[in-house]
C-alpha positions as CSV (number, residue, x, y, z in Angstrom):
1,M,104.3,108.5,77.1
2,D,105.7,110.2,73.9
3,K,107.3,108.4,71.1
4,E,110.7,109.8,71.8
5,R,110.9,108.7,75.2
6,L,109.5,105.1,74.4
7,L,112.2,104.8,71.9
8,W,114.7,106.1,74.1
9,I,113.7,103.4,76.7
10,Y,113.8,100.7,74.2
11,R,117.3,101.8,73.0
12,K,118.6,101.7,76.7
13,M,117.0,98.3,77.3
14,Q,118.7,96.9,74.2
15,E,122.0,98.5,75.2
16,I,121.8,96.9,78.6
17,R,120.8,93.5,77.1
18,K,123.7,93.5,74.5
19,F,126.2,95.0,76.8
20,E,125.5,92.1,79.5
21,E,125.7,89.4,76.8
22,K,129.0,90.8,75.6
23,A,130.1,90.8,79.2
24,L,129.2,87.2,79.6
25,E,130.9,86.3,76.4
26,L,134.1,88.0,77.4
27,F,134.0,86.4,80.8
28,E,133.5,82.8,79.2
29,A,136.5,83.5,77.0
30,D,138.7,84.5,80.0
31,K,139.0,87.9,78.8
32,L,137.0,89.6,81.6
33,R,138.2,88.3,84.9
34,G,136.2,88.3,88.1
35,S,132.5,87.2,88.4
36,V,129.9,89.6,87.1
37,H,126.2,89.9,88.1
38,L,123.9,90.4,85.0
39,Y,120.9,92.2,84.7
40,I,119.5,90.5,81.8
41,G,115.6,90.0,82.2
42,E,115.2,93.2,84.5
43,E,116.1,95.9,81.8
44,A,112.7,97.7,82.0
45,I,113.1,98.9,85.3
46,A,116.3,100.9,85.2
47,A,115.6,102.2,81.6
48,T,112.0,103.4,82.5
49,V,113.1,104.9,85.8
50,C,116.2,106.7,84.5
51,S,114.1,108.1,81.4
52,L,112.3,110.3,84.1
53,L,115.5,111.5,85.7
54,K,117.8,114.5,85.0
55,D,121.6,114.2,84.9
56,T,121.6,116.1,88.1
57,D,119.5,113.5,89.8
58,Y,121.2,110.7,91.8
59,I,121.1,107.1,91.7
60,T,122.7,104.4,93.9
61,S,123.0,100.8,92.5
62,T,123.7,97.3,93.5
63,H,126.2,94.4,92.9
64,R,124.0,94.0,89.8
65,G,124.7,97.5,88.6
66,H,125.8,97.7,84.9
67,G,122.1,98.3,83.8
68,H,121.5,101.1,86.1
69,C,124.9,102.8,85.2
70,I,124.0,102.5,81.5
71,A,120.4,103.8,81.9
72,K,121.8,106.8,83.7
73,G,123.8,107.8,80.7
74,A,127.2,105.9,80.9
75,E,128.9,105.3,77.4
76,L,129.2,101.7,76.7
77,A,133.0,101.8,75.9
78,P,134.4,103.1,79.3
79,A,131.7,101.0,81.0
80,L,133.1,97.8,79.5
81,A,136.7,98.9,80.1
82,E,135.9,99.4,83.7
83,L,134.5,95.9,83.9
84,M,137.8,94.7,82.5
85,G,139.8,96.6,84.9
86,K,141.3,99.1,82.3
87,A,142.9,102.5,82.8
88,T,140.2,103.9,80.4
89,G,137.3,102.8,82.5
90,Y,135.1,105.1,84.5
91,C,137.0,104.4,87.6
92,Q,140.3,104.0,85.9
93,G,139.9,100.2,86.3
94,R,139.7,100.6,90.2
95,G,135.9,99.9,90.5
96,G,135.2,96.9,88.3
97,S,131.9,95.4,88.1
98,M,130.5,95.9,91.4
99,H,131.7,99.4,92.1
100,I,131.2,101.2,88.7
101,A,130.2,104.7,89.0
102,D,129.8,107.8,86.9
103,V,129.2,110.9,89.1
104,T,128.9,113.3,86.2
105,K,125.6,111.7,85.4
106,G,124.6,111.3,89.0
107,N,125.4,107.7,89.5
108,L,126.8,107.6,92.8
109,G,128.0,104.0,92.2
110,A,127.2,100.4,92.5
111,N,127.7,98.7,95.8
112,A,129.0,95.1,96.6
113,I,127.3,95.3,100.2
114,V,123.7,94.2,100.2
115,G,121.8,97.3,100.9
116,G,124.9,99.4,101.1
117,G,123.6,101.9,98.5
118,I,120.4,102.6,100.2
119,P,121.7,105.1,102.9
120,I,123.9,106.6,100.3
121,A,120.9,107.7,98.3
122,V,119.2,109.1,101.4
123,G,122.4,111.1,101.9
124,G,122.1,112.4,98.4
125,A,118.6,113.3,99.0
126,L,119.5,115.1,102.3
127,A,122.1,117.2,100.4
128,A,119.5,118.2,97.8
129,K,117.1,119.3,100.5
130,L,119.7,121.2,102.4
131,R,120.9,123.0,99.1
132,G,117.2,123.8,98.2
133,T,117.5,122.2,94.8
134,D,114.7,120.1,93.0
135,Q,117.1,117.1,92.8
136,V,115.8,113.7,93.7
137,A,117.8,110.5,94.7
138,V,116.8,106.9,93.5
139,S,118.1,103.7,95.4
140,F,117.9,100.6,93.3
141,F,117.9,97.5,95.5
142,G,117.0,94.0,95.5
143,D,114.4,91.7,97.6
144,G,117.3,90.4,99.8
145,A,118.4,94.0,100.6
146,S,114.8,94.8,101.7
147,N,115.5,92.8,104.7
148,E,118.6,94.5,105.7
149,G,118.6,97.0,108.6
150,T,120.0,99.7,106.3
151,A,116.8,99.5,104.2
152,H,114.5,100.0,107.1
153,E,116.7,102.8,108.8
154,S,117.0,104.6,105.5
155,M,113.1,104.5,105.0
156,N,112.5,105.7,108.5
157,L,114.8,108.6,108.2
158,A,113.7,109.7,104.7
159,S,110.3,109.8,106.1
160,V,110.8,111.7,109.1
161,W,112.7,114.4,107.1
162,K,110.5,114.0,104.1
163,L,113.6,113.6,101.8
164,P,113.2,113.4,98.0
165,V,114.2,109.8,97.6
166,I,112.6,107.0,95.8
167,F,113.2,103.4,96.8
168,I,112.9,100.9,94.0
169,C,113.0,97.3,95.1
170,E,113.9,95.0,92.0
171,N,112.2,91.8,93.3
172,N,113.6,89.2,90.9
173,G,112.6,86.3,93.0
174,F,115.9,85.3,94.5
175,G,118.5,86.5,97.0
176,I,121.3,84.7,95.5
177,S,119.6,81.1,95.7
178,T,117.1,81.7,98.3
179,P,113.5,82.1,97.0
180,V,112.0,85.3,98.3
181,K,109.1,83.5,99.9
182,Q,111.6,81.8,102.2
183,S,113.3,85.0,103.2
184,T,110.5,87.8,103.3
185,S,107.6,88.0,105.6
186,V,105.4,89.6,103.1
187,E,104.2,88.8,99.8
188,D,104.4,92.3,98.5
189,I,107.5,94.2,99.8
190,S,105.8,97.5,99.0
191,V,103.3,97.1,102.0
192,R,106.2,97.8,104.2
193,S,105.9,101.5,103.3
194,A,102.9,101.8,105.7
195,A,105.4,101.4,108.6
196,Y,107.2,104.6,107.4
197,D,104.1,106.6,106.4
198,M,105.0,106.7,102.7
199,P,103.1,105.6,99.6
200,G,103.8,102.0,98.5
201,Y,103.3,100.4,95.1
202,T,103.9,96.9,93.6
203,V,104.0,96.7,89.8
204,D,104.9,94.5,86.9
205,G,108.7,95.0,86.6
206,N,108.5,94.0,82.9
207,D,105.9,96.4,82.1
208,V,107.4,100.0,81.1
209,L,104.1,101.7,81.0
210,A,103.2,100.5,84.6
211,I,106.6,101.5,86.0
212,N,106.3,104.8,84.3
213,E,103.1,105.5,86.0
214,V,104.2,104.9,89.6
215,V,107.7,106.4,89.2
216,T,106.3,109.5,87.7
217,K,104.0,110.0,90.8
218,A,107.0,109.3,93.1
219,I,109.2,111.8,91.4
220,E,106.5,114.5,91.4
221,R,106.0,113.9,95.2
222,A,109.7,114.0,95.9
223,R,110.3,117.2,94.0
224,K,107.5,119.0,95.7
225,G,108.9,118.3,99.0
226,E,106.4,115.6,100.0
227,G,109.0,112.9,100.9
228,P,109.8,109.3,99.8
229,T,108.1,106.5,98.1
230,L,108.7,102.7,98.0
231,I,108.2,100.9,94.7
232,E,108.4,97.2,94.3
233,C,109.0,96.0,90.7
234,K,108.3,92.4,90.3
235,T,110.8,90.9,87.6
236,Y,113.1,88.0,87.0
237,R,116.8,87.4,86.2
238,W,117.2,85.1,83.4
239,L,120.8,84.0,84.3
240,G,122.3,83.0,87.6
241,H,123.2,85.2,90.6
242,W,126.7,85.4,89.2
243,T,128.5,83.8,86.2
244,G,129.4,80.8,88.0
245,D,126.1,79.9,89.6
246,P,124.9,76.3,88.9
247,Q,121.3,77.4,89.4
248,V,120.1,74.2,91.2
249,Y,117.4,75.9,93.0
250,R,115.2,76.5,89.9
251,T,114.0,74.8,86.9
252,K,114.6,75.4,83.2
253,E,110.9,75.4,82.6
254,E,110.6,78.3,85.2
255,V,113.3,80.3,83.5
256,D,111.9,79.6,80.1
257,A,108.4,80.8,81.2
258,W,109.8,84.2,82.4
259,K,111.8,84.4,79.0
260,E,108.4,84.6,77.4
261,K,107.6,87.8,79.4
262,C,110.8,89.3,77.9
263,P,110.5,93.1,78.7
264,I,112.1,94.2,75.5
265,K,109.8,92.1,73.2
266,R,106.9,93.4,75.2
267,L,107.9,97.0,74.5
268,R,108.7,96.2,70.8
269,N,105.3,94.7,70.4
270,H,103.6,97.8,72.2
271,L,105.5,100.0,69.7
272,L,104.5,98.2,66.6
273,E,100.8,97.3,67.6
274,N,100.0,100.6,68.5
275,K,101.8,102.1,65.3
276,I,104.0,104.3,67.4
277,S,107.1,103.2,65.5
278,T,107.9,101.1,62.5
279,E,110.0,98.0,62.0
280,E,112.5,100.0,60.1
281,E,113.0,102.4,63.1
282,I,113.4,99.6,65.5
283,Q,115.7,97.6,63.3
284,K,117.9,100.9,63.0
285,I,118.1,101.1,66.8
286,D,119.0,97.4,67.1
287,E,121.7,97.6,64.6
288,E,123.2,100.9,66.1
289,V,123.3,99.2,69.5
290,I,125.1,96.1,68.1
291,A,127.7,98.4,66.6
292,A,128.1,100.4,69.8
293,V,128.7,97.1,71.8
294,E,131.2,96.0,69.2
295,Y,133.0,99.4,69.3
296,A,132.9,99.1,73.2
297,E,134.5,95.5,73.0
298,K,137.3,96.8,70.7
299,F,138.0,99.8,72.9
300,A,138.1,97.9,76.1
301,L,140.3,95.1,74.7
302,E,142.7,97.6,73.2
303,S,143.0,99.8,76.3
304,P,145.8,99.8,78.6
305,E,146.1,98.2,82.0
306,P,146.5,100.7,84.9
307,D,150.1,101.9,85.5
308,P,151.2,100.1,88.7
309,S,152.9,103.2,89.9
310,T,149.4,104.9,90.2
311,A,148.1,102.2,92.7
312,M,147.9,104.5,95.7
313,D,146.2,107.3,93.8
314,Y,142.8,108.1,95.1
315,V,143.3,106.1,98.4
316,F,143.8,109.2,100.7
317,Y,142.3,112.5,100.4
318,E,144.8,115.3,100.0
319,N,143.8,118.9,100.7
């Protein structure tokens, strides 16, 4: 990986981390209403995957979707405005946290339904194949969604039709409060790829280089018309399933142990130890990200609420 892309990934990871921390801060101050599902601890996956995609490629996301949206190119200010239900948000305040989308960057949207985005990604891949483009579609989903019928139906159809789609399972250890070992019949979710005659990989979801290696192979395969790939990225969410989660199902020691595996710290150390970047370059990125998040907060807080007279806009299709 070249320096430019590594630094891009580092910046995106920091943008996601600082954005999520700001969203939590605003929620706790009662300025951002409605629960949010935060991506802190999982940033390496979205940032690395999206660094390999074009604006014309598609992604579909989950209820924990802010990180995917930012990694696919969303600006922080309208993204935060959307979370706050403001008229200046990406969906004019209609989508909020769990339905944020930016189709100009190929982000077909987050989805509150577990596994709901998977067949949409397959649809995007089918459209690309029918049009004869080299586009690919990436579906991000969690370990819980891997047990949904939509996941299995989608993988089967994608394999039958050799669609250019990559299934990215973000296994963060829990489906809400249920440990994956209590809900899933296999230790490595990627082995399920064998049932659909596609390649399957399990990688460390906190390791940018490992993610990059397998996703690069999957995208090349998809663009050549050879069909889908299933990739499981094992990671961990530092915070609760949602902002009000009491987290009685895990110990502080377990969380702290995973925080020591911080993907941002890991990439930072790699950049410095291998003399790819300097402290000054990294510090500059950190400062720019903090400034961007502060601007996003100001923008979102000062943005207007949606006009009630527009409540029925975008509900019905008008030819």
